[in-house]
C-alpha positions in Angstrom: 4.5 -26.5 39.2 6.9 -28.7 37.5 6.5 -29.0 33.5 4.5 -31.5 31.6 6.2 -34.3 30.5 6.5 -34.5 26.2 4.4 -38.3 26.6 2.2 -36.3 29.4 0.9 -33.2 27.2 -2.2 -33.5 24.8 -1.9 -31.7 22.0 -5.0 -29.3 20.9 -6.7 -30.0 18.7 -7.9 -28.1 15.6 -10.2 -27.2 12.5 -9.6 -24.7 9.7 -12.5 -23.4 7.2 -12.0 -21.3 4.6 -13.9 -19.9 2.0 -11.1 -20.5 -0.3 -9.1 -22.8 -2.6 -6.0 -23.8 -0.4 -3.3 -24.1 -2.8 -0.7 -21.5 -4.2 -2.3 -19.9 -6.7 -4.8 -17.6 -5.0 -4.4 -14.6 -2.8 -7.0 -16.3 -0.1 -5.6 -19.7 -1.0 -1.7 -19.2 -0.3 -2.7 -17.7 3.1 -4.9 -20.5 3.8 -2.2 -23.4 3.2 0.4 -21.0 5.5 -2.2 -21.1 8.2 -2.8 -24.5 8.1 0.7 -25.8 7.6 1.0 -23.2 11.3 -2.0 -25.3 12.5 0.0 -28.8 11.9 3.0 -27.5 13.4 1.6 -26.2 17.5 -1.6 -28.8 17.2 -3.6 -31.9 16.2 -5.3 -30.3 12.5 -8.1 -32.6 12.7 -10.2 -31.9 10.1 -9.8 -29.0 7.0 -13.4 -27.8 5.4 -13.0 -26.1 1.9 -13.8 -25.9 -1.7 -10.8 -27.4 -3.0 -7.4 -28.2 -1.7 -3.6 -29.4 -2.5 -2.5 -32.6 -0.6 -2.0 -31.0 3.2 -2.0 -34.5 4.8 -4.8 -34.5 6.8 -8.4 -34.7 6.7 -9.8 -32.6 4.4 -13.7 -31.8 3.6 -14.9 -30.3 0.2 -17.8 -28.3 -0.3 -19.1 -27.1 -3.6 -22.3 -24.3 -4.0 -22.6 -24.7 -7.3 -24.1 -22.0 -8.9 -27.7 -22.4 -8.0 -26.8 -21.3 -4.3 -24.0 -18.1 -5.8 -26.4 -15.3 -4.6 -26.6 -16.5 -1.0 -23.4 -15.6 1.0 -25.2 -17.6 4.3 -25.7 -21.0 2.3 -21.4 -21.4 2.4 -22.3 -21.0 6.6 -24.9 -23.4 6.7 -23.2 -26.9 4.6 -20.1 -25.9 7.0 -21.6 -25.8 10.0 -23.3 -29.3 9.2 -19.6 -31.0 8.5 -17.3 -29.6 10.7 -16.5 -31.1 13.8 -15.6 -30.0 17.5 -11.9 -29.2 18.2 -10.0 -27.5 20.8 -9.4 -24.2 18.3 -11.3 -23.2 15.5 -9.6 -21.5 12.5 -11.3 -19.6 10.3 -10.3 -17.5 6.9 -13.2 -15.7 5.0 -16.4 -15.4 6.0 -19.0 -15.7 7.7 -18.9 -18.6 9.7 -21.6 -17.7 12.6 -23.7 -20.6 12.2 -20.1 -22.9 12.4 -18.5 -21.4 15.0 -21.5 -21.9 17.5 -21.6 -25.7 15.8 -18.1 -25.9 16.7 -17.7 -24.2 20.0 -14.4 -23.7 20.7 -12.7 -23.0 23.4 -10.2 -20.7 21.2 -11.6 -19.1 18.5 -9.1 -17.6 15.7 -10.7 -15.3 12.4 -8.5 -14.1 9.5 -9.9 -11.2 7.8 -8.0 -8.8 4.8 -10.5 -6.1 5.6 -11.1 -2.9 3.6 -12.9 -0.3 3.4 -16.7 -1.5 2.6 -17.9 2.2 2.3 -15.0 2.5 -0.4 -15.8 -0.5 -2.2 -19.3 0.4 -2.4 -18.4 4.1 -3.6 -16.3 2.7 -6.0 -19.6 0.4 -7.4 -22.0 3.1 -7.4 -19.5 5.3 -9.6 -18.6 3.2 -11.8 -21.3 0.3 -11.8 -24.7 1.6 -10.6 -26.5 0.3 -7.3 -24.5 -1.5 -4.8 -26.3 -5.2 -4.9 -24.8 -6.9 -1.9 -27.6 -6.6 0.2 -25.6 -8.1 3.1 -23.2 -5.9 3.0 -25.8 -2.8 3.3 -28.4 -4.1 5.3 -27.8 -3.7 8.7 -29.7 -6.6 10.2 -27.6 -9.0 7.7 -24.5 -7.3 8.3 -24.4 -7.9 11.7 -25.5 -11.7 11.1 -22.4 -11.9 8.6 -19.9 -10.3 10.9 -21.2 -12.1 14.1 -18.5 -14.7 14.6 -15.6 -11.9 13.9 -17.1 -9.5 16.2 -16.9 -12.9 18.9 -14.4 -14.0 17.6 -11.1 -14.2 20.3 -8.4 -12.9 18.1 -8.9 -11.5 14.5 -5.7 -11.7 12.5 -5.3 -8.8 9.3 -2.5 -8.1 7.2 -2.2 -5.0 7.9 -2.8 -1.5 10.1 -5.2 -0.2 7.9 -7.0 -3.5 7.5 -7.1 -4.0 11.4 -8.5 -0.5 12.4 -11.0 -1.1 10.2 -11.9 -3.7 12.4 -11.5 -2.3 15.4 -14.3 0.2 14.3 -17.4 -2.4 13.9 -19.2 -1.7 17.0 -19.1 -4.3 19.6 -15.8 -6.2 18.6 -14.9 -8.3 21.5 -11.9 -10.1 19.8 -7.9 -9.1 20.5 -6.9 -7.7 17.6 -3.4 -8.5 16.3 -1.2 -7.4 12.5 0.7 -10.5 10.6 1.2 -9.3 7.3 0.7 -11.6 4.5 4.5 -12.8 2.5 6.2 -13.7 -0.3 8.4 -16.8 -2.3 11.8 -15.7 -2.8 12.7 -16.7 -6.4 16.2 -18.1 -6.9 17.7 -15.0 -9.3 16.2 -11.7 -10.0 16.4 -11.2 -13.7 17.3 -8.7 -15.9 14.7 -5.7 -16.7 13.4 -5.9 -20.1 15.0 -3.6 -22.8 11.6 -2.4 -22.9 10.1 -0.3 -20.6 6.9 -2.3 -19.5 4.7 -2.0 -16.8 2.5 -4.4 -15.3 -0.3 -5.2 -13.1 -2.2 -9.0 -11.9 -5.1 -9.8 -10.4 -8.8 -9.2 -10.3 -10.7 -6.2 -12.4 -13.6 -5.1 -9.5 -13.8 -1.6 -8.9 -12.5 -0.9 -5.6 -9.4 -2.4 -6.7 -8.6 0.4 -9.0 -7.5 -0.5 -11.9 -9.7 2.4 -13.9 -7.4 4.6 -12.7 -3.9 2.7 -14.2 -5.7 2.4 -16.9 -6.8 6.2 -17.6 -3.5 6.9 -16.8 -1.5 5.2 -19.1 -3.7 6.0 -21.7 -2.8 10.0 -21.1 0.7 9.1 -21.1 0.5 8.1 -25.1 3.8 6.0 -25.1 3.7 4.3 -28.3 7.7 2.9 -27.1 6.5 0.9 -24.0 4.0 -1.6 -23.2 1.3 -2.0 -20.3 0.6 -5.7 -19.2 -2.8 -6.9 -17.7 -2.8 -10.0 -16.0 -5.7 -12.2 -14.4 -9.2 -13.2 -15.5 -11.9 -10.7 -16.3 -10.1 -8.5 -18.7 -11.9 -7.9 -21.8 -11.1 -5.8 -25.3 -14.2 -4.0 -24.2 -12.8 -2.2 -21.8 -9.7 -0.9 -23.5 -11.5 0.2 -26.5 -12.5 4.0 -25.1 -9.4 4.8 -23.6 -6.6 3.7 -26.1 -5.5 5.1 -29.6 -4.7 2.3 -31.6 -0.7 3.0 -31.4 -0.4 2.7 -27.7 0.7 -0.7 -26.6 -1.5 -2.4 -24.0 -1.6 -6.8 -23.6 -4.2 -8.7 -21.9 -2.4 -12.0 -21.1 -5.6 -13.1 -19.1 -4.9 -15.8 -16.5 -1.1 -16.3 -16.1 0.7 -20.1 -15.4 3.9 -18.8 -13.9 3.9 -15.8 -12.0 7.7 -15.6 -12.1 7.5 -15.2 -15.7 4.9 -12.1 -16.0 7.1 -10.6 -13.1 10.0 -11.2 -14.9 9.1 -9.6 -18.1 7.8 -6.1 -16.5 9.8 -3.0 -15.4 7.3 -1.4 -12.9 4.6 -3.5 -11.4 1.4 -1.1 -10.3 -1.4 -1.9 -7.7 -3.9 0.8 -7.5 -6.2 -0.4 -5.6 -8.9 2.3 -3.6 -9.0 -0.3 -0.6 -7.3 -3.4 -0.2 -6.7 -5.3 3.0 -3.0 -6.2 1.5 -1.9 -6.5 -1.9 -0.1 -9.7 -2.3 0.9 -9.2 -5.8 3.0 -6.0 -5.1 5.0 -7.7 -3.2 5.6 -10.7 -5.0 6.6 -8.6 -7.6 9.1 -6.5 -4.9 10.6 -10.3 -4.3 11.4 -10.2 -8.4 13.3 -7.1 -8.1 10.5 -4.9 -9.2 10.0 -1.1 -8.6 6.8 -0.6 -7.7 3.6 2.0 -7.3 1.3 1.7 -5.1 -1.6 3.3 -3.8 -2.4 4.0 -0.4 -5.6 2.5 -0.4 -3.6 -0.9 -0.6 -2.2 -2.2 3.0 0.7 -3.8 1.0 1.5 0.4 1.5 2.6 0.0 4.5 5.7 -2.0 3.8 6.6 0.6 1.2 9.0 3.8 2.1 8.2 6.5 -1.1 10.8 7.2 -3.0 12.8 3.7 -2.0 11.1 0.4 -3.2 9.3 2.4 -5.5 6.3 5.4 -4.6 3.0 5.0 -2.8 0.3 7.8 -4.7 -3.4 8.6 -4.0 -6.7 6.6 -4.4 -8.3 7.5 -7.6 -5.0 9.5 -8.9 -4.6 8.9 -12.6 -2.3 11.8 -12.7 0.1 10.7 -9.7 0.3 6.9 -11.1 0.9 8.8 -14.3 3.8 10.9 -13.4 5.2 8.3 -11.0 5.2 5.6 -14.3 6.5 8.3 -16.2 9.3 10.1 -13.8 10.9 6.2 -13.6 10.5 5.8 -17.4 13.0 8.7 -17.8 15.0 7.1 -15.3 16.1 3.3 -16.2 18.8 3.6 -13.0 16.5 3.8 -10.3 13.8 1.6 -11.8 16.5 -1.1 -11.5 18.1 0.8 -8.1 14.5 0.3 -6.6 14.0 -2.9 -7.6 16.8 -3.4 -5.9 16.0 -2.4 -2.4 12.1 -3.5 -3.2 14.0 -7.2 -3.7 15.7 -6.4 0.0 12.0 -5.7 1.8 10.5 -8.3 0.5 12.7 -10.4 1.6 11.9 -9.5 5.4 8.7 -10.8 4.3 8.5 -14.4 3.0 5.6 -16.9 3.0 7.6 -18.8 6.2 8.2 -15.8 8.5 4.4 -15.1 7.9 4.3 -19.0 8.8 6.4 -18.4 11.9 4.1 -15.4 13.2 1.0 -17.5 13.1 2.7 -20.5 14.8 3.6 -18.0 18.0 -0.1 -16.2 17.8 -1.6 -20.3 18.0 0.4 -21.6 20.4 0.2 -18.1 22.9 -3.4 -18.0 22.7 -3.8 -21.7 23.0 
């Protein structure tokens, strides 16, 4: 059969729905941004539904749940199903979207799921905060409704093998599960390391992020000539009072507007996650030429060779984190060497390469 000429080819239509604000200031939003760009390249992206968005050059419907719906995890799906148009391809980032998937009834359903180990998340929550409060994650019936669109998807994208393996464990999953690691932007130049040894963390403070183990590691080291920088929302002095002596230097930066300034200000980056599908800040730090310490619970650890770009440590192990921090502090030449190798590794995982992988997948599957 002869190939179709360009004017005879009808491009597939697509819709994209995400629970993340689309843009480059939020983990899920960054991924969503590049997924939209990929859809625009290989399909006719007729609609995007999200909380808010940068200008994508396509029709965007925004949905605000407001505070009154904050305790209803299914409300987003309900409202999205009322707004989204029919298309050949439905691409979802976030959860849940079961009602929306049925409303669109696409020929191809693609889902991005940065899944992590729910059982470990629950364990961490109950270890530090008491009874786990999210019933839709623990009640079997609600969980089946919450994950129905994933189970019945044609393709599920995960950012790491660890994440993909967890999705495959879900009983009844019919989808083809593929791994496309997240990416990073490369700064034009790598800035010199600071004169004073500094360890940094950027991100949320949730229990499964493992930040308590980083704090305990730093408290045990008792440094008076070094600094721990904590960036992101949710940090408070109350978190620190019981752990640190006045002589120890710990700085809470809050939300940072320019993440490059943050990465350039540190010597070593630490990602202590108990469980996490990937961990974009770790790869961003590597792009800035910083050595990293990352736990086995973060999917990004799959990109790191222990002792080369940094170190991979067991989860929940403050002692192992402290040991690696101290080893690096005593060897500034190794911090620089590992940072250079980290930059080289990051150059193989740019967002442009990730977007190209999304494009190939969409074309192959549609």
